[in-house]
PDB file of N, CA, C and O in Angstrom:
ATOM      1  N   MET A   1     -19.502 -49.562  25.968  1.00  0.00           N
ATOM      2  CA  MET A   1     -20.766 -48.958  26.348  1.00  0.00           C
ATOM      3  C   MET A   1     -20.613 -47.435  26.325  1.00  0.00           C
ATOM      4  O   MET A   1     -19.641 -46.891  26.849  1.00  0.00           O
ATOM      5  N   THR A   2     -21.563 -46.773  25.725  1.00  0.00           N
ATOM      6  CA  THR A   2     -21.550 -45.316  25.676  1.00  0.00           C
ATOM      7  C   THR A   2     -22.524 -44.763  26.704  1.00  0.00           C
ATOM      8  O   THR A   2     -23.645 -45.253  26.840  1.00  0.00           O
ATOM      9  N   PHE A   3     -22.092 -43.752  27.416  1.00  0.00           N
ATOM     10  CA  PHE A   3     -22.916 -43.116  28.437  1.00  0.00           C
ATOM     11  C   PHE A   3     -23.530 -41.837  27.877  1.00  0.00           C
ATOM     12  O   PHE A   3     -22.871 -41.078  27.166  1.00  0.00           O
ATOM     13  N   ALA A   4     -24.791 -41.609  28.204  1.00  0.00           N
ATOM     14  CA  ALA A   4     -25.463 -40.369  27.816  1.00  0.00           C
ATOM     15  C   ALA A   4     -25.050 -39.271  28.785  1.00  0.00           C
ATOM     16  O   ALA A   4     -24.995 -39.494  29.994  1.00  0.00           O
ATOM     17  N   LEU A   5     -24.764 -38.101  28.265  1.00  0.00           N
ATOM     18  CA  LEU A   5     -24.342 -36.977  29.098  1.00  0.00           C
ATOM     19  C   LEU A   5     -25.535 -36.082  29.396  1.00  0.00           C
ATOM     20  O   LEU A   5     -26.252 -35.671  28.485  1.00  0.00           O
ATOM     21  N   ARG A   6     -25.745 -35.785  30.665  1.00  0.00           N
ATOM     22  CA  ARG A   6     -26.824 -34.898  31.111  1.00  0.00           C
ATOM     23  C   ARG A   6     -26.195 -33.793  31.959  1.00  0.00           C
ATOM     24  O   ARG A   6     -25.223 -34.026  32.677  1.00  0.00           O
ATOM     25  N   TYR A   7     -26.759 -32.593  31.867  1.00  0.00           N
ATOM     26  CA  TYR A   7     -26.180 -31.443  32.557  1.00  0.00           C
ATOM     27  C   TYR A   7     -27.169 -30.815  33.530  1.00  0.00           C
ATOM     28  O   TYR A   7     -28.347 -30.654  33.214  1.00  0.00           O
ATOM     29  N   HIS A   8     -26.685 -30.465  34.707  1.00  0.00           N
ATOM     30  CA  HIS A   8     -27.459 -29.690  35.676  1.00  0.00           C
ATOM     31  C   HIS A   8     -27.725 -28.324  35.040  1.00  0.00           C
ATOM     32  O   HIS A   8     -26.852 -27.804  34.345  1.00  0.00           O
ATOM     33  N   PRO A   9     -28.897 -27.729  35.253  1.00  0.00           N
ATOM     34  CA  PRO A   9     -29.193 -26.418  34.642  1.00  0.00           C
ATOM     35  C   PRO A   9     -28.152 -25.339  34.951  1.00  0.00           C
ATOM     36  O   PRO A   9     -27.878 -24.494  34.099  1.00  0.00           O
ATOM     37  N   ASP A  10     -27.572 -25.352  36.145  1.00  0.00           N
ATOM     38  CA  ASP A  10     -26.565 -24.344  36.494  1.00  0.00           C
ATOM     39  C   ASP A  10     -25.271 -24.500  35.696  1.00  0.00           C
ATOM     40  O   ASP A  10     -24.534 -23.530  35.520  1.00  0.00           O
ATOM     41  N   VAL A  11     -24.994 -25.691  35.221  1.00  0.00           N
ATOM     42  CA  VAL A  11     -23.796 -25.887  34.402  1.00  0.00           C
ATOM     43  C   VAL A  11     -23.959 -25.104  33.104  1.00  0.00           C
ATOM     44  O   VAL A  11     -23.047 -24.392  32.683  1.00  0.00           O
ATOM     45  N   ARG A  12     -25.119 -25.236  32.477  1.00  0.00           N
ATOM     46  CA  ARG A  12     -25.370 -24.520  31.213  1.00  0.00           C
ATOM     47  C   ARG A  12     -25.553 -23.022  31.418  1.00  0.00           C
ATOM     48  O   ARG A  12     -25.068 -22.224  30.616  1.00  0.00           O
ATOM     49  N   ASP A  13     -26.245 -22.636  32.481  1.00  0.00           N
ATOM     50  CA  ASP A  13     -26.595 -21.227  32.681  1.00  0.00           C
ATOM     51  C   ASP A  13     -25.518 -20.415  33.390  1.00  0.00           C
ATOM     52  O   ASP A  13     -25.413 -19.209  33.169  1.00  0.00           O
ATOM     53  N   VAL A  14     -24.717 -21.056  34.238  1.00  0.00           N
ATOM     54  CA  VAL A  14     -23.753 -20.321  35.062  1.00  0.00           C
ATOM     55  C   VAL A  14     -22.305 -20.695  34.726  1.00  0.00           C
ATOM     56  O   VAL A  14     -21.494 -19.817  34.430  1.00  0.00           O
ATOM     57  N   ASP A  15     -21.980 -21.979  34.770  1.00  0.00           N
ATOM     58  CA  ASP A  15     -20.581 -22.409  34.652  1.00  0.00           C
ATOM     59  C   ASP A  15     -19.998 -22.209  33.252  1.00  0.00           C
ATOM     60  O   ASP A  15     -18.948 -21.584  33.101  1.00  0.00           O
ATOM     61  N   ILE A  16     -20.665 -22.730  32.241  1.00  0.00           N
ATOM     62  CA  ILE A  16     -20.130 -22.684  30.876  1.00  0.00           C
ATOM     63  C   ILE A  16     -19.981 -21.255  30.353  1.00  0.00           C
ATOM     64  O   ILE A  16     -18.952 -20.948  29.751  1.00  0.00           O
ATOM     65  N   PRO A  17     -20.960 -20.367  30.554  1.00  0.00           N
ATOM     66  CA  PRO A  17     -20.779 -18.993  30.054  1.00  0.00           C
ATOM     67  C   PRO A  17     -19.580 -18.250  30.656  1.00  0.00           C
ATOM     68  O   PRO A  17     -19.079 -17.306  30.045  1.00  0.00           O
ATOM     69  N   LYS A  18     -19.121 -18.650  31.823  1.00  0.00           N
ATOM     70  CA  LYS A  18     -17.980 -17.989  32.466  1.00  0.00           C
ATOM     71  C   LYS A  18     -16.637 -18.389  31.852  1.00  0.00           C
ATOM     72  O   LYS A  18     -15.633 -17.714  32.078  1.00  0.00           O
ATOM     73  N   LEU A  19     -16.607 -19.468  31.085  1.00  0.00           N
ATOM     74  CA  LEU A  19     -15.355 -19.982  30.533  1.00  0.00           C
ATOM     75  C   LEU A  19     -14.995 -19.274  29.232  1.00  0.00           C
ATOM     76  O   LEU A  19     -15.874 -18.882  28.465  1.00  0.00           O
ATOM     77  N   ASN A  20     -13.686 -19.113  28.987  1.00  0.00           N
ATOM     78  CA  ASN A  20     -13.280 -18.576  27.688  1.00  0.00           C
ATOM     79  C   ASN A  20     -13.376 -19.684  26.637  1.00  0.00           C
ATOM     80  O   ASN A  20     -13.501 -20.860  26.981  1.00  0.00           O
ATOM     81  N   GLU A  21     -13.318 -19.310  25.369  1.00  0.00           N
ATOM     82  CA  GLU A  21     -13.547 -20.267  24.279  1.00  0.00           C
ATOM     83  C   GLU A  21     -12.549 -21.421  24.277  1.00  0.00           C
ATOM     84  O   GLU A  21     -12.934 -22.566  24.041  1.00  0.00           O
ATOM     85  N   THR A  22     -11.294 -21.142  24.532  1.00  0.00           N
ATOM     86  CA  THR A  22     -10.275 -22.194  24.544  1.00  0.00           C
ATOM     87  C   THR A  22     -10.571 -23.217  25.632  1.00  0.00           C
ATOM     88  O   THR A  22     -10.480 -24.424  25.406  1.00  0.00           O
ATOM     89  N   LEU A  23     -10.921 -22.731  26.795  1.00  0.00           N
ATOM     90  CA  LEU A  23     -11.227 -23.610  27.917  1.00  0.00           C
ATOM     91  C   LEU A  23     -12.507 -24.404  27.667  1.00  0.00           C
ATOM     92  O   LEU A  23     -12.586 -25.582  28.018  1.00  0.00           O
ATOM     93  N   LYS A  24     -13.501 -23.771  27.067  1.00  0.00           N
ATOM     94  CA  LYS A  24     -14.748 -24.476  26.726  1.00  0.00           C
ATOM     95  C   LYS A  24     -14.459 -25.669  25.827  1.00  0.00           C
ATOM     96  O   LYS A  24     -14.968 -26.766  26.058  1.00  0.00           O
ATOM     97  N   LYS A  25     -13.645 -25.453  24.803  1.00  0.00           N
ATOM     98  CA  LYS A  25     -13.318 -26.536  23.863  1.00  0.00           C
ATOM     99  C   LYS A  25     -12.551 -27.655  24.559  1.00  0.00           C
ATOM    100  O   LYS A  25     -12.810 -28.836  24.331  1.00  0.00           O
ATOM    101  N   ARG A  26     -11.608 -27.269  25.407  1.00  0.00           N
ATOM    102  CA  ARG A  26     -10.791 -28.264  26.119  1.00  0.00           C
ATOM    103  C   ARG A  26     -11.648 -29.119  27.054  1.00  0.00           C
ATOM    104  O   ARG A  26     -11.501 -30.340  27.099  1.00  0.00           O
ATOM    105  N   ILE A  27     -12.539 -28.471  27.796  1.00  0.00           N
ATOM    106  CA  ILE A  27     -13.400 -29.196  28.733  1.00  0.00           C
ATOM    107  C   ILE A  27     -14.418 -30.044  27.977  1.00  0.00           C
ATOM    108  O   ILE A  27     -14.680 -31.185  28.358  1.00  0.00           O
ATOM    109  N   LYS A  28     -14.990 -29.500  26.915  1.00  0.00           N
ATOM    110  CA  LYS A  28     -15.954 -30.260  26.104  1.00  0.00           C
ATOM    111  C   LYS A  28     -15.307 -31.522  25.538  1.00  0.00           C
ATOM    112  O   LYS A  28     -15.903 -32.598  25.559  1.00  0.00           O
ATOM    113  N   LYS A  29     -14.086 -31.380  25.033  1.00  0.00           N
ATOM    114  CA  LYS A  29     -13.368 -32.527  24.482  1.00  0.00           C
ATOM    115  C   LYS A  29     -13.122 -33.582  25.560  1.00  0.00           C
ATOM    116  O   LYS A  29     -13.320 -34.773  25.320  1.00  0.00           O
ATOM    117  N   ALA A  30     -12.694 -33.150  26.743  1.00  0.00           N
ATOM    118  CA  ALA A  30     -12.436 -34.091  27.840  1.00  0.00           C
ATOM    119  C   ALA A  30     -13.710 -34.821  28.241  1.00  0.00           C
ATOM    120  O   ALA A  30     -13.688 -36.032  28.465  1.00  0.00           O
ATOM    121  N   ILE A  31     -14.818 -34.096  28.333  1.00  0.00           N
ATOM    122  CA  ILE A  31     -16.089 -34.715  28.715  1.00  0.00           C
ATOM    123  C   ILE A  31     -16.525 -35.724  27.662  1.00  0.00           C
ATOM    124  O   ILE A  31     -16.893 -36.850  27.996  1.00  0.00           O
ATOM    125  N   GLU A  32     -16.488 -35.329  26.399  1.00  0.00           N
ATOM    126  CA  GLU A  32     -16.954 -36.218  25.335  1.00  0.00           C
ATOM    127  C   GLU A  32     -16.055 -37.434  25.145  1.00  0.00           C
ATOM    128  O   GLU A  32     -16.547 -38.532  24.887  1.00  0.00           O
ATOM    129  N   GLU A  33     -14.752 -37.251  25.268  1.00  0.00           N
ATOM    130  CA  GLU A  33     -13.831 -38.363  25.032  1.00  0.00           C
ATOM    131  C   GLU A  33     -13.671 -39.279  26.237  1.00  0.00           C
ATOM    132  O   GLU A  33     -13.379 -40.464  26.080  1.00  0.00           O
ATOM    133  N   ARG A  34     -13.858 -38.744  27.428  1.00  0.00           N
ATOM    134  CA  ARG A  34     -13.617 -39.556  28.622  1.00  0.00           C
ATOM    135  C   ARG A  34     -14.898 -39.989  29.319  1.00  0.00           C
ATOM    136  O   ARG A  34     -15.119 -41.181  29.537  1.00  0.00           O
ATOM    137  N   LEU A  35     -15.733 -39.032  29.665  1.00  0.00           N
ATOM    138  CA  LEU A  35     -16.910 -39.367  30.470  1.00  0.00           C
ATOM    139  C   LEU A  35     -17.962 -40.132  29.690  1.00  0.00           C
ATOM    140  O   LEU A  35     -18.668 -40.959  30.267  1.00  0.00           O
ATOM    141  N   SER A  36     -18.085 -39.880  28.401  1.00  0.00           N
ATOM    142  CA  SER A  36     -19.106 -40.592  27.637  1.00  0.00           C
ATOM    143  C   SER A  36     -18.696 -42.030  27.347  1.00  0.00           C
ATOM    144  O   SER A  36     -19.531 -42.848  26.961  1.00  0.00           O
ATOM    145  N   ILE A  37     -17.423 -42.340  27.527  1.00  0.00           N
ATOM    146  CA  ILE A  37     -16.940 -43.690  27.239  1.00  0.00           C
ATOM    147  C   ILE A  37     -16.684 -44.503  28.503  1.00  0.00           C
ATOM    148  O   ILE A  37     -17.157 -45.632  28.629  1.00  0.00           O
ATOM    149  N   SER A  38     -15.932 -43.922  29.439  1.00  0.00           N
ATOM    150  CA  SER A  38     -15.565 -44.659  30.647  1.00  0.00           C
ATOM    151  C   SER A  38     -15.384 -43.706  31.828  1.00  0.00           C
ATOM    152  O   SER A  38     -14.253 -43.387  32.195  1.00  0.00           O
ATOM    153  N   PRO A  39     -16.480 -43.251  32.424  1.00  0.00           N
ATOM    154  CA  PRO A  39     -16.386 -42.246  33.486  1.00  0.00           C
ATOM    155  C   PRO A  39     -15.641 -42.706  34.738  1.00  0.00           C
ATOM    156  O   PRO A  39     -15.020 -41.887  35.416  1.00  0.00           O
ATOM    157  N   HIS A  40     -15.691 -43.984  35.052  1.00  0.00           N
ATOM    158  CA  HIS A  40     -15.004 -44.469  36.250  1.00  0.00           C
ATOM    159  C   HIS A  40     -13.500 -44.616  36.032  1.00  0.00           C
ATOM    160  O   HIS A  40     -12.725 -44.535  36.985  1.00  0.00           O
ATOM    161  N   GLN A  41     -13.091 -44.826  34.808  1.00  0.00           N
ATOM    162  CA  GLN A  41     -11.671 -44.996  34.512  1.00  0.00           C
ATOM    163  C   GLN A  41     -10.920 -43.666  34.570  1.00  0.00           C
ATOM    164  O   GLN A  41      -9.795 -43.614  35.067  1.00  0.00           O
ATOM    165  N   TYR A  42     -11.523 -42.607  34.075  1.00  0.00           N
ATOM    166  CA  TYR A  42     -10.824 -41.330  33.969  1.00  0.00           C
ATOM    167  C   TYR A  42     -11.036 -40.410  35.162  1.00  0.00           C
ATOM    168  O   TYR A  42     -10.211 -39.532  35.412  1.00  0.00           O
ATOM    169  N   GLY A  43     -12.104 -40.589  35.889  1.00  0.00           N
ATOM    170  CA  GLY A  43     -12.393 -39.710  37.019  1.00  0.00           C
ATOM    171  C   GLY A  43     -11.930 -40.301  38.329  1.00  0.00           C
ATOM    172  O   GLY A  43     -11.528 -41.461  38.408  1.00  0.00           O
ATOM    173  N   GLY A  44     -11.997 -39.471  39.356  1.00  0.00           N
ATOM    174  CA  GLY A  44     -11.647 -39.927  40.694  1.00  0.00           C
ATOM    175  C   GLY A  44     -12.841 -39.778  41.616  1.00  0.00           C
ATOM    176  O   GLY A  44     -13.572 -38.793  41.516  1.00  0.00           O
ATOM    177  N   PRO A  45     -13.059 -40.732  42.512  1.00  0.00           N
ATOM    178  CA  PRO A  45     -14.208 -40.641  43.421  1.00  0.00           C
ATOM    179  C   PRO A  45     -14.003 -39.552  44.473  1.00  0.00           C
ATOM    180  O   PRO A  45     -12.886 -39.311  44.930  1.00  0.00           O
ATOM    181  N   LEU A  46     -15.088 -38.913  44.840  1.00  0.00           N
ATOM    182  CA  LEU A  46     -15.050 -37.914  45.909  1.00  0.00           C
ATOM    183  C   LEU A  46     -15.425 -38.591  47.218  1.00  0.00           C
ATOM    184  O   LEU A  46     -16.006 -39.677  47.218  1.00  0.00           O
ATOM    185  N   ARG A  47     -15.095 -37.953  48.327  1.00  0.00           N
ATOM    186  CA  ARG A  47     -15.318 -38.575  49.634  1.00  0.00           C
ATOM    187  C   ARG A  47     -16.181 -37.707  50.529  1.00  0.00           C
ATOM    188  O   ARG A  47     -16.618 -36.620  50.150  1.00  0.00           O
ATOM    189  N   LYS A  48     -16.409 -38.215  51.711  1.00  0.00           N
ATOM    190  CA  LYS A  48     -17.168 -37.548  52.776  1.00  0.00           C
ATOM    191  C   LYS A  48     -18.556 -37.144  52.299  1.00  0.00           C
ATOM    192  O   LYS A  48     -19.329 -38.006  51.879  1.00  0.00           O
ATOM    193  N   THR A  49     -18.892 -35.861  52.351  1.00  0.00           N
ATOM    194  CA  THR A  49     -20.252 -35.426  52.000  1.00  0.00           C
ATOM    195  C   THR A  49     -20.545 -35.578  50.515  1.00  0.00           C
ATOM    196  O   THR A  49     -21.707 -35.528  50.111  1.00  0.00           O
ATOM    197  N   LEU A  50     -19.523 -35.761  49.698  1.00  0.00           N
ATOM    198  CA  LEU A  50     -19.709 -35.920  48.253  1.00  0.00           C
ATOM    199  C   LEU A  50     -19.528 -37.371  47.804  1.00  0.00           C
ATOM    200  O   LEU A  50     -19.280 -37.637  46.628  1.00  0.00           O
ATOM    201  N   LYS A  51     -19.652 -38.292  48.736  1.00  0.00           N
ATOM    202  CA  LYS A  51     -19.517 -39.709  48.399  1.00  0.00           C
ATOM    203  C   LYS A  51     -20.571 -40.079  47.354  1.00  0.00           C
ATOM    204  O   LYS A  51     -21.736 -39.703  47.481  1.00  0.00           O
ATOM    205  N   GLY A  52     -20.162 -40.805  46.337  1.00  0.00           N
ATOM    206  CA  GLY A  52     -21.054 -41.177  45.248  1.00  0.00           C
ATOM    207  C   GLY A  52     -20.872 -40.288  44.023  1.00  0.00           C
ATOM    208  O   GLY A  52     -21.362 -40.601  42.938  1.00  0.00           O
ATOM    209  N   TYR A  53     -20.164 -39.180  44.208  1.00  0.00           N
ATOM    210  CA  TYR A  53     -19.869 -38.269  43.104  1.00  0.00           C
ATOM    211  C   TYR A  53     -18.423 -38.465  42.671  1.00  0.00           C
ATOM    212  O   TYR A  53     -17.600 -38.990  43.422  1.00  0.00           O
ATOM    213  N   TRP A  54     -18.130 -38.039  41.460  1.00  0.00           N
ATOM    214  CA  TRP A  54     -16.807 -38.201  40.884  1.00  0.00           C
ATOM    215  C   TRP A  54     -16.306 -36.864  40.368  1.00  0.00           C
ATOM    216  O   TRP A  54     -17.091 -35.939  40.162  1.00  0.00           O
ATOM    217  N   LYS A  55     -15.003 -36.762  40.159  1.00  0.00           N
ATOM    218  CA  LYS A  55     -14.417 -35.550  39.588  1.00  0.00           C
ATOM    219  C   LYS A  55     -13.526 -35.915  38.411  1.00  0.00           C
ATOM    220  O   LYS A  55     -12.876 -36.960  38.394  1.00  0.00           O
ATOM    221  N   LEU A  56     -13.517 -35.033  37.441  1.00  0.00           N
ATOM    222  CA  LEU A  56     -12.603 -35.136  36.313  1.00  0.00           C
ATOM    223  C   LEU A  56     -11.775 -33.865  36.319  1.00  0.00           C
ATOM    224  O   LEU A  56     -12.328 -32.765  36.311  1.00  0.00           O
ATOM    225  N   ARG A  57     -10.477 -34.000  36.332  1.00  0.00           N
ATOM    226  CA  ARG A  57      -9.584 -32.844  36.356  1.00  0.00           C
ATOM    227  C   ARG A  57      -9.268 -32.413  34.931  1.00  0.00           C
ATOM    228  O   ARG A  57      -8.826 -33.215  34.109  1.00  0.00           O
ATOM    229  N   VAL A  58      -9.502 -31.129  34.652  1.00  0.00           N
ATOM    230  CA  VAL A  58      -9.146 -30.546  33.359  1.00  0.00           C
ATOM    231  C   VAL A  58      -8.414 -29.243  33.667  1.00  0.00           C
ATOM    232  O   VAL A  58      -9.044 -28.198  33.828  1.00  0.00           O
ATOM    233  N   GLY A  59      -7.107 -29.303  33.748  1.00  0.00           N
ATOM    234  CA  GLY A  59      -6.319 -28.133  34.134  1.00  0.00           C
ATOM    235  C   GLY A  59      -6.673 -27.703  35.547  1.00  0.00           C
ATOM    236  O   GLY A  59      -6.648 -28.516  36.471  1.00  0.00           O
ATOM    237  N   ASP A  60      -7.003 -26.432  35.717  1.00  0.00           N
ATOM    238  CA  ASP A  60      -7.388 -25.908  37.032  1.00  0.00           C
ATOM    239  C   ASP A  60      -8.880 -26.056  37.300  1.00  0.00           C
ATOM    240  O   ASP A  60      -9.374 -25.570  38.317  1.00  0.00           O
ATOM    241  N   TYR A  61      -9.593 -26.711  36.413  1.00  0.00           N
ATOM    242  CA  TYR A  61     -11.037 -26.873  36.576  1.00  0.00           C
ATOM    243  C   TYR A  61     -11.378 -28.306  36.926  1.00  0.00           C
ATOM    244  O   TYR A  61     -10.661 -29.244  36.577  1.00  0.00           O
ATOM    245  N   ARG A  62     -12.494 -28.451  37.628  1.00  0.00           N
ATOM    246  CA  ARG A  62     -12.992 -29.768  37.998  1.00  0.00           C
ATOM    247  C   ARG A  62     -14.401 -29.931  37.448  1.00  0.00           C
ATOM    248  O   ARG A  62     -15.243 -29.042  37.572  1.00  0.00           O
ATOM    249  N   VAL A  63     -14.634 -31.071  36.846  1.00  0.00           N
ATOM    250  CA  VAL A  63     -15.964 -31.447  36.390  1.00  0.00           C
ATOM    251  C   VAL A  63     -16.482 -32.436  37.425  1.00  0.00           C
ATOM    252  O   VAL A  63     -15.931 -33.527  37.571  1.00  0.00           O
ATOM    253  N   VAL A  64     -17.535 -32.064  38.143  1.00  0.00           N
ATOM    254  CA  VAL A  64     -18.106 -32.939  39.166  1.00  0.00           C
ATOM    255  C   VAL A  64     -19.320 -33.620  38.556  1.00  0.00           C
ATOM    256  O   VAL A  64     -20.203 -32.962  38.006  1.00  0.00           O
ATOM    257  N   TYR A  65     -19.357 -34.950  38.658  1.00  0.00           N
ATOM    258  CA  TYR A  65     -20.422 -35.708  38.010  1.00  0.00           C
ATOM    259  C   TYR A  65     -20.811 -36.919  38.836  1.00  0.00           C
ATOM    260  O   TYR A  65     -20.132 -37.301  39.790  1.00  0.00           O
ATOM    261  N   LYS A  66     -21.931 -37.511  38.433  1.00  0.00           N
ATOM    262  CA  LYS A  66     -22.422 -38.727  39.076  1.00  0.00           C
ATOM    263  C   LYS A  66     -22.885 -39.677  37.981  1.00  0.00           C
ATOM    264  O   LYS A  66     -23.538 -39.263  37.023  1.00  0.00           O
ATOM    265  N   VAL A  67     -22.544 -40.940  38.128  1.00  0.00           N
ATOM    266  CA  VAL A  67     -22.946 -41.954  37.158  1.00  0.00           C
ATOM    267  C   VAL A  67     -24.217 -42.619  37.662  1.00  0.00           C
ATOM    268  O   VAL A  67     -24.272 -43.107  38.791  1.00  0.00           O
ATOM    269  N   ASP A  68     -25.238 -42.632  36.811  1.00  0.00           N
ATOM    270  CA  ASP A  68     -26.528 -43.226  37.150  1.00  0.00           C
ATOM    271  C   ASP A  68     -26.932 -44.152  36.008  1.00  0.00           C
ATOM    272  O   ASP A  68     -27.502 -43.711  35.010  1.00  0.00           O
ATOM    273  N   GLY A  69     -26.632 -45.429  36.164  1.00  0.00           N
ATOM    274  CA  GLY A  69     -26.921 -46.388  35.098  1.00  0.00           C
ATOM    275  C   GLY A  69     -26.050 -46.105  33.887  1.00  0.00           C
ATOM    276  O   GLY A  69     -24.823 -46.165  33.966  1.00  0.00           O
ATOM    277  N   ASN A  70     -26.694 -45.793  32.760  1.00  0.00           N
ATOM    278  CA  ASN A  70     -25.930 -45.474  31.555  1.00  0.00           C
ATOM    279  C   ASN A  70     -25.920 -43.966  31.273  1.00  0.00           C
ATOM    280  O   ASN A  70     -25.692 -43.540  30.141  1.00  0.00           O
ATOM    281  N   GLU A  71     -26.170 -43.167  32.318  1.00  0.00           N
ATOM    282  CA  GLU A  71     -26.140 -41.714  32.196  1.00  0.00           C
ATOM    283  C   GLU A  71     -25.068 -41.128  33.111  1.00  0.00           C
ATOM    284  O   GLU A  71     -24.822 -41.634  34.207  1.00  0.00           O
ATOM    285  N   VAL A  72     -24.442 -40.066  32.647  1.00  0.00           N
ATOM    286  CA  VAL A  72     -23.494 -39.303  33.458  1.00  0.00           C
ATOM    287  C   VAL A  72     -24.103 -37.923  33.651  1.00  0.00           C
ATOM    288  O   VAL A  72     -24.289 -37.175  32.691  1.00  0.00           O
ATOM    289  N   TRP A  73     -24.411 -37.590  34.905  1.00  0.00           N
ATOM    290  CA  TRP A  73     -24.980 -36.286  35.247  1.00  0.00           C
ATOM    291  C   TRP A  73     -23.858 -35.363  35.662  1.00  0.00           C
ATOM    292  O   TRP A  73     -23.158 -35.639  36.636  1.00  0.00           O
ATOM    293  N   ILE A  74     -23.673 -34.271  34.942  1.00  0.00           N
ATOM    294  CA  ILE A  74     -22.626 -33.303  35.248  1.00  0.00           C
ATOM    295  C   ILE A  74     -23.244 -32.192  36.081  1.00  0.00           C
ATOM    296  O   ILE A  74     -24.172 -31.512  35.641  1.00  0.00           O
ATOM    297  N   PHE A  75     -22.717 -32.014  37.294  1.00  0.00           N
ATOM    298  CA  PHE A  75     -23.276 -31.058  38.243  1.00  0.00           C
ATOM    299  C   PHE A  75     -22.496 -29.758  38.339  1.00  0.00           C
ATOM    300  O   PHE A  75     -23.046 -28.752  38.788  1.00  0.00           O
ATOM    301  N   ALA A  76     -21.238 -29.746  37.934  1.00  0.00           N
ATOM    302  CA  ALA A  76     -20.453 -28.514  38.039  1.00  0.00           C
ATOM    303  C   ALA A  76     -19.223 -28.573  37.155  1.00  0.00           C
ATOM    304  O   ALA A  76     -18.627 -29.632  36.956  1.00  0.00           O
ATOM    305  N   ILE A  77     -18.853 -27.405  36.627  1.00  0.00           N
ATOM    306  CA  ILE A  77     -17.574 -27.195  35.954  1.00  0.00           C
ATOM    307  C   ILE A  77     -17.043 -25.896  36.549  1.00  0.00           C
ATOM    308  O   ILE A  77     -17.372 -24.805  36.085  1.00  0.00           O
ATOM    309  N   ILE A  78     -16.219 -26.031  37.582  1.00  0.00           N
ATOM    310  CA  ILE A  78     -15.808 -24.878  38.380  1.00  0.00           C
ATOM    311  C   ILE A  78     -14.313 -24.964  38.673  1.00  0.00           C
ATOM    312  O   ILE A  78     -13.748 -26.055  38.751  1.00  0.00           O
ATOM    313  N   ASN A  79     -13.681 -23.811  38.833  1.00  0.00           N
ATOM    314  CA  ASN A  79     -12.273 -23.743  39.191  1.00  0.00           C
ATOM    315  C   ASN A  79     -12.030 -24.529  40.479  1.00  0.00           C
ATOM    316  O   ASN A  79     -12.864 -24.529  41.383  1.00  0.00           O
ATOM    317  N   ARG A  80     -10.905 -25.182  40.549  1.00  0.00           N
ATOM    318  CA  ARG A  80     -10.611 -26.082  41.671  1.00  0.00           C
ATOM    319  C   ARG A  80     -10.633 -25.394  43.026  1.00  0.00           C
ATOM    320  O   ARG A  80     -10.917 -26.044  44.032  1.00  0.00           O
ATOM    321  N   LYS A  81     -10.341 -24.098  43.083  1.00  0.00           N
ATOM    322  CA  LYS A  81     -10.309 -23.407  44.379  1.00  0.00           C
ATOM    323  C   LYS A  81     -11.704 -23.200  44.963  1.00  0.00           C
ATOM    324  O   LYS A  81     -11.842 -23.034  46.175  1.00  0.00           O
ATOM    325  N   ASP A  82     -12.737 -23.206  44.124  1.00  0.00           N
ATOM    326  CA  ASP A  82     -14.103 -22.943  44.583  1.00  0.00           C
ATOM    327  C   ASP A  82     -15.054 -24.130  44.471  1.00  0.00           C
ATOM    328  O   ASP A  82     -16.141 -24.108  45.048  1.00  0.00           O
ATOM    329  N   VAL A  83     -14.663 -25.142  43.751  1.00  0.00           N
ATOM    330  CA  VAL A  83     -15.619 -26.181  43.371  1.00  0.00           C
ATOM    331  C   VAL A  83     -16.264 -26.883  44.562  1.00  0.00           C
ATOM    332  O   VAL A  83     -17.471 -27.121  44.541  1.00  0.00           O
ATOM    333  N   TYR A  84     -15.516 -27.213  45.575  1.00  0.00           N
ATOM    334  CA  TYR A  84     -16.073 -28.035  46.645  1.00  0.00           C
ATOM    335  C   TYR A  84     -17.006 -27.259  47.562  1.00  0.00           C
ATOM    336  O   TYR A  84     -17.898 -27.850  48.170  1.00  0.00           O
ATOM    337  N   THR A  85     -16.823 -25.958  47.673  1.00  0.00           N
ATOM    338  CA  THR A  85     -17.766 -25.158  48.462  1.00  0.00           C
ATOM    339  C   THR A  85     -19.038 -24.881  47.669  1.00  0.00           C
ATOM    340  O   THR A  85     -20.124 -24.819  48.246  1.00  0.00           O
ATOM    341  N   LYS A  86     -18.917 -24.716  46.367  1.00  0.00           N
ATOM    342  CA  LYS A  86     -20.084 -24.399  45.539  1.00  0.00           C
ATOM    343  C   LYS A  86     -20.924 -25.628  45.197  1.00  0.00           C
ATOM    344  O   LYS A  86     -22.143 -25.524  45.057  1.00  0.00           O
ATOM    345  N   ILE A  87     -20.291 -26.774  45.063  1.00  0.00           N
ATOM    346  CA  ILE A  87     -21.032 -27.968  44.650  1.00  0.00           C
ATOM    347  C   ILE A  87     -22.009 -28.423  45.725  1.00  0.00           C
ATOM    348  O   ILE A  87     -23.056 -28.984  45.402  1.00  0.00           O
ATOM    349  N   ILE A  88     -21.696 -28.197  46.977  1.00  0.00           N
ATOM    350  CA  ILE A  88     -22.585 -28.593  48.074  1.00  0.00           C
ATOM    351  C   ILE A  88     -23.953 -27.936  47.917  1.00  0.00           C
ATOM    352  O   ILE A  88     -24.969 -28.540  48.260  1.00  0.00           O
ATOM    353  N   LYS A  89     -23.992 -26.719  47.406  1.00  0.00           N
ATOM    354  CA  LYS A  89     -25.255 -26.001  47.235  1.00  0.00           C
ATOM    355  C   LYS A  89     -26.096 -26.547  46.088  1.00  0.00           C
ATOM    356  O   LYS A  89     -27.307 -26.331  46.053  1.00  0.00           O
ATOM    357  N   ARG A  90     -25.471 -27.251  45.150  1.00  0.00           N
ATOM    358  CA  ARG A  90     -26.186 -27.750  43.968  1.00  0.00           C
ATOM    359  C   ARG A  90     -26.771 -29.143  44.137  1.00  0.00           C
ATOM    360  O   ARG A  90     -27.722 -29.509  43.446  1.00  0.00           O
ATOM    361  N   ILE A  91     -26.210 -29.909  45.042  1.00  0.00           N
ATOM    362  CA  ILE A  91     -26.673 -31.302  45.130  1.00  0.00           C
ATOM    363  C   ILE A  91     -27.651 -31.535  46.249  1.00  0.00           C
ATOM    364  O   ILE A  91     -28.118 -32.658  46.436  1.00  0.00           O
TER     365      ILE A  91
END
């Protein structure tokens, strides 16, 4: 089963432009190869206030997403040191 990838507006407008080209390619590849095919297999579930959301680790960055039927909604692509404080404001 293939999952459709959907992006929060802040991911396109804020997160992606901050990344260098090498990192953009690496994260894009991870998202397309892992999340579009089997998001629960490659990601890890988040807990507490982020229950129901998942994370995918790509180096020092975290891709925070939620699976809704056959869609994967990506809410953040942020450095691991800031991701959990910033994601609360987006969801």
